[in-house]
C-alpha positions as CSV (number, residue, x, y, z in Angstrom):
1,X,0.0,0.0,0.0
2,X,1.7,3.0,-1.3
3,X,1.9,6.5,0.6
4,X,0.6,9.5,-1.0
5,X,-0.2,13.2,-0.3
6,X,-2.5,14.7,-2.7
7,X,-4.5,18.0,-3.1
8,X,-7.7,17.6,-5.1
9,X,-9.7,20.6,-6.3
10,X,-9.2,24.3,-6.6
11,X,-10.5,27.6,-5.2
12,X,-14.2,26.8,-4.4
13,X,-13.7,23.3,-3.1
14,X,-10.7,21.1,-2.5
15,X,-9.8,18.0,-0.5
16,X,-6.3,17.4,1.0
17,X,-5.9,13.3,1.3
18,X,-2.7,11.9,2.7
19,X,-1.7,8.3,3.6
20,X,1.4,7.5,5.6
21,X,2.2,4.2,6.8
22,X,-1.3,3.0,6.2
23,X,-2.9,5.6,8.1
24,X,-5.3,7.8,6.1
25,X,-6.1,11.6,6.9
26,X,-8.1,14.2,5.0
27,X,-9.4,17.6,5.1
28,X,-12.0,19.7,3.2
29,X,-11.6,23.4,2.2
30,X,-14.4,25.4,1.1
31,X,-14.3,28.9,-0.1
32,X,-16.4,31.1,2.1
33,X,-16.0,34.3,0.1
34,X,-13.7,35.2,-2.8
35,X,-10.1,34.5,-1.4
36,X,-11.3,33.4,2.2
37,X,-11.4,29.7,3.0
38,X,-12.9,27.6,5.6
39,X,-11.7,24.3,6.8
40,X,-14.4,21.8,7.5
41,X,-12.4,20.3,10.3
42,X,-10.6,23.2,11.5
43,X,-6.9,23.8,10.7
44,X,-6.0,20.2,10.6
45,X,-6.4,16.9,8.7
46,X,-8.6,14.2,10.6
47,X,-7.9,10.7,10.7
48,X,-10.3,8.3,8.9
49,X,-10.8,4.6,8.2
50,X,-10.5,4.5,4.4
51,X,-13.0,1.6,4.0
52,X,-15.6,3.7,6.0
53,X,-15.1,6.8,4.1
54,X,-15.5,4.9,0.8
55,X,-18.6,3.3,2.0
56,X,-20.0,6.6,3.0
57,X,-19.3,7.9,-0.4
58,X,-20.9,4.9,-2.0
59,X,-24.0,5.4,0.1
60,X,-24.4,9.2,-0.7
61,X,-23.2,9.2,-4.2
62,X,-26.7,9.0,-5.9
63,X,-27.5,12.3,-3.9
64,X,-24.1,13.9,-4.2
65,X,-24.0,13.3,-7.9
66,X,-27.8,13.5,-8.6
67,X,-28.4,14.2,-12.2
68,X,-24.8,14.3,-13.1
69,X,-24.8,10.6,-12.8
70,X,-28.4,10.0,-14.1
71,X,-30.0,10.0,-10.4
72,X,-33.0,12.2,-9.2
73,X,-32.2,15.9,-9.2
74,X,-34.1,16.6,-6.0
75,X,-32.5,18.9,-3.6
76,X,-29.9,17.4,-1.2
77,X,-28.3,18.7,1.9
78,X,-25.3,17.1,3.6
79,X,-23.0,18.3,6.5
80,X,-19.4,17.6,5.0
81,X,-18.4,16.4,8.4
82,X,-20.5,13.3,7.9
83,X,-17.7,11.9,5.6
84,X,-15.5,11.6,8.5
85,X,-18.2,10.3,10.8
86,X,-20.2,13.3,12.0
87,X,-17.1,15.1,13.7
88,X,-18.4,18.1,15.7
89,X,-16.0,20.5,14.3
90,X,-17.5,20.5,10.9
91,X,-20.7,22.5,10.2
92,X,-20.2,23.4,6.5
93,X,-23.2,22.2,4.4
94,X,-22.9,20.9,0.8
95,X,-26.3,21.5,-1.1
96,X,-27.0,20.2,-4.5
97,X,-30.3,21.4,-6.1
98,X,-30.5,20.1,-9.6
99,X,-27.1,20.7,-11.2
100,X,-26.3,23.6,-8.9
101,X,-24.2,23.3,-5.9
102,X,-24.1,25.9,-2.9
103,X,-22.6,26.2,0.5
104,X,-25.1,28.1,3.0
105,X,-23.3,30.0,5.8
106,X,-24.8,31.9,8.6
107,X,-24.6,35.3,7.0
108,X,-24.7,34.4,3.3
109,X,-25.0,31.7,0.6
110,X,-22.1,30.9,-1.7
111,X,-23.6,29.6,-5.0
112,X,-21.1,28.0,-7.6
113,X,-22.9,28.3,-10.7
114,X,-21.3,26.5,-13.4
115,X,-18.4,25.6,-10.9
116,X,-21.0,23.3,-9.4
117,X,-19.2,20.4,-11.2
118,X,-16.1,21.0,-9.1
119,X,-17.1,19.5,-5.7
120,X,-18.7,16.5,-7.3
121,X,-15.5,15.9,-9.5
122,X,-13.4,16.4,-6.5
123,X,-15.4,13.7,-4.4
124,X,-15.4,11.5,-7.3
125,X,-11.5,11.6,-7.4
126,X,-11.3,11.2,-3.7
127,X,-13.5,8.1,-4.0
128,X,-11.3,6.7,-7.0
129,X,-8.0,7.3,-4.9
130,X,-9.4,5.4,-2.0
131,X,-10.9,2.6,-4.1
132,X,-7.6,1.8,-5.8
133,X,-6.4,-0.1,-2.6
134,X,-9.8,-1.0,-1.2
135,X,-11.0,-4.5,-0.7
136,X,-12.5,-6.1,-3.9
137,X,-16.1,-5.8,-2.8
138,X,-15.8,-2.3,-1.9
139,X,-14.0,-1.4,-5.5
140,X,-16.9,-3.1,-7.1
141,X,-19.8,-1.3,-5.4
142,X,-17.9,2.0,-5.7
143,X,-17.4,1.4,-9.6
144,X,-21.1,0.5,-9.9
145,X,-22.1,3.7,-7.9
146,X,-20.0,6.2,-9.6
147,X,-19.2,4.7,-13.1
148,X,-22.2,6.4,-14.7
149,X,-21.1,10.0,-13.5
150,X,-20.9,12.1,-16.7
151,X,-18.0,14.2,-15.1
152,X,-14.2,13.6,-15.0
153,X,-12.7,13.0,-11.8
154,X,-10.9,16.2,-10.7
155,X,-7.1,15.9,-11.3
156,X,-4.7,15.0,-8.5
157,X,-1.9,17.2,-7.5
158,X,1.0,16.0,-5.4
159,X,1.3,18.1,-2.3
160,X,5.4,18.2,-2.8
161,X,5.3,19.9,-6.0
162,X,1.8,20.3,-7.0
163,X,2.5,18.3,-10.0
164,X,0.0,15.8,-11.6
165,X,1.0,12.2,-11.5
166,X,1.6,10.9,-14.9
167,X,-0.9,8.1,-14.7
168,X,-3.5,10.5,-13.5
169,X,-2.7,12.8,-16.4
170,X,-3.0,10.0,-18.7
171,X,-6.5,9.1,-17.4
172,X,-7.7,12.7,-17.6
173,X,-6.8,12.8,-21.4
174,X,-8.5,9.3,-22.0
175,X,-11.5,10.8,-20.4
176,X,-11.7,13.8,-22.4
177,X,-10.7,12.1,-25.7
178,X,-13.7,9.4,-25.0
179,X,-16.0,12.3,-24.3
180,X,-15.5,13.8,-27.6
181,X,-15.6,10.5,-29.5
182,X,-11.9,10.2,-30.3
183,X,-9.2,7.6,-29.3
184,X,-6.5,9.0,-27.3
185,X,-3.7,8.7,-29.8
186,X,-5.6,10.7,-32.5
187,X,-7.0,13.2,-29.9
188,X,-3.1,13.9,-28.8
189,X,-1.7,14.0,-32.2
190,X,-4.4,16.6,-33.2
191,X,-3.5,18.7,-30.2
192,X,0.2,18.4,-31.1
193,X,-0.3,19.3,-34.6
194,X,-2.3,22.4,-33.9
195,X,0.0,23.6,-31.0
196,X,3.2,23.1,-33.3
197,X,1.7,25.1,-36.1
198,X,0.6,27.9,-33.7
199,X,3.9,28.2,-32.2
200,X,5.6,28.3,-35.5
201,X,3.4,31.0,-36.6
202,X,4.0,32.9,-33.4
203,X,7.8,32.9,-34.0
204,X,7.3,34.1,-37.6
205,X,8.6,31.1,-39.3
206,X,8.2,31.5,-43.1
207,X,6.9,28.2,-43.6
208,X,4.0,28.9,-41.3
209,X,2.6,32.1,-42.5
210,X,-0.9,31.4,-40.9
211,X,-2.2,30.0,-37.8
212,X,-4.6,27.1,-37.2
213,X,-8.2,28.2,-38.0
214,X,-11.1,28.2,-35.4
215,X,-12.8,25.3,-37.1
216,X,-9.6,23.2,-36.9
217,X,-9.4,24.1,-33.1
218,X,-13.0,22.7,-32.6
219,X,-12.2,19.8,-30.2
220,X,-15.3,17.8,-31.4
221,X,-13.6,17.2,-34.7
222,X,-10.2,15.8,-35.9
223,X,-8.4,17.9,-38.5
224,X,-8.2,16.2,-41.6
225,X,-4.8,14.5,-42.9
226,X,-3.0,14.5,-39.5
227,X,0.8,14.1,-40.0
228,X,3.0,11.6,-38.1
229,X,4.4,12.3,-34.7
230,X,7.9,12.7,-36.3
231,X,6.5,15.4,-38.7
232,X,4.8,17.3,-35.9
233,X,8.0,17.2,-33.8
234,X,10.0,18.7,-36.8
235,X,7.5,21.6,-36.7
236,X,7.9,22.0,-33.0
237,X,11.7,22.2,-33.5
238,X,11.0,25.5,-35.4
239,X,10.0,27.2,-32.2
240,X,11.3,25.2,-29.2
241,X,14.8,26.8,-28.9
242,X,13.5,30.4,-29.5
243,X,10.8,29.7,-26.7
244,X,12.9,27.9,-24.4
245,X,11.0,24.7,-24.0
246,X,11.7,21.0,-24.7
247,X,9.7,18.9,-26.9
248,X,8.1,17.1,-24.1
249,X,7.1,20.3,-22.3
250,X,5.4,21.5,-25.6
251,X,3.6,18.2,-26.1
252,X,2.3,18.5,-22.6
253,X,1.1,22.0,-23.2
254,X,-0.7,20.9,-26.3
255,X,-2.6,18.2,-24.6
256,X,-3.4,20.4,-21.6
257,X,-4.8,23.0,-24.1
258,X,-7.0,20.4,-25.8
259,X,-8.2,19.1,-22.6
260,X,-9.4,22.5,-21.5
261,X,-11.1,23.0,-24.9
262,X,-12.8,19.5,-24.3
263,X,-13.7,20.5,-20.6
264,X,-15.5,23.5,-21.9
265,X,-17.5,21.5,-24.5
266,X,-18.2,18.4,-22.6
267,X,-18.7,19.7,-19.0
268,X,-19.5,23.3,-18.7
269,X,-21.6,23.8,-22.0
270,X,-23.2,20.4,-21.5
271,X,-24.6,21.3,-18.1
272,X,-24.5,25.1,-18.2
273,X,-25.4,26.2,-21.7
274,X,-24.3,29.7,-22.9
275,X,-26.7,32.2,-21.7
276,X,-27.8,30.3,-18.5
277,X,-27.9,31.9,-15.2
278,X,-25.1,29.8,-14.2
279,X,-23.1,30.3,-17.2
280,X,-21.8,33.5,-15.4
281,X,-19.3,31.5,-13.5
282,X,-17.8,29.3,-16.1
283,X,-14.1,28.5,-15.3
284,X,-12.0,28.1,-18.2
């Protein structure tokens, strides 16, 4: 059983999950107002039994995810401290009403709008991390409960350097490629071809006097006649030295950018269409 120390989430909602010598602890942070955060368990992580935490997530998942996973959209309220066994410190409430998530405080209500997807994605990722080393029967019931969730697990960030583990990054890209109906290899090749051409144009290389078109950047489609990886790398070389990046860094930029475009289409615009009230808070 491998040790880990991850942050999962971003400014409106995040989880810190750590395992050292088979001992699991975690904490939850909620943004109370812009730039001001509240720790559900105070300024500390609390020890939890991993099987109990996963069982709790399994039990509540239909209500936590609601319509994001094909379950009823009826309003649901949960004291977040319930995830650790009703600890008295926690009095921060998660409320999901349809697709929208909010956090009610004594003096105000924090409405996440289109960022409502983030707490659900964070808790989905939390369940996946714990399930990876859970007993087979718990792995099976978590998979059965969560597999139909139409959101990607939020990316993991290592506490030591805030980097994303390679395996998690690959899984994230696989999710988005599948969500737009593409295999991962083609999806990544398209990302790199567009990025290489864009950078060559940016450094004014004479062989690339124009940049990729908006229609080529439409992540729902794959540009016609994709070149080979070697041909794409040859285009990257035209800008890499001038820009001070390695080819691997440029490839990562390309895939990260395509994932961002895919997230906009498959997550934000799917559940919070342009012009909807919640659309005001779309996170790019």
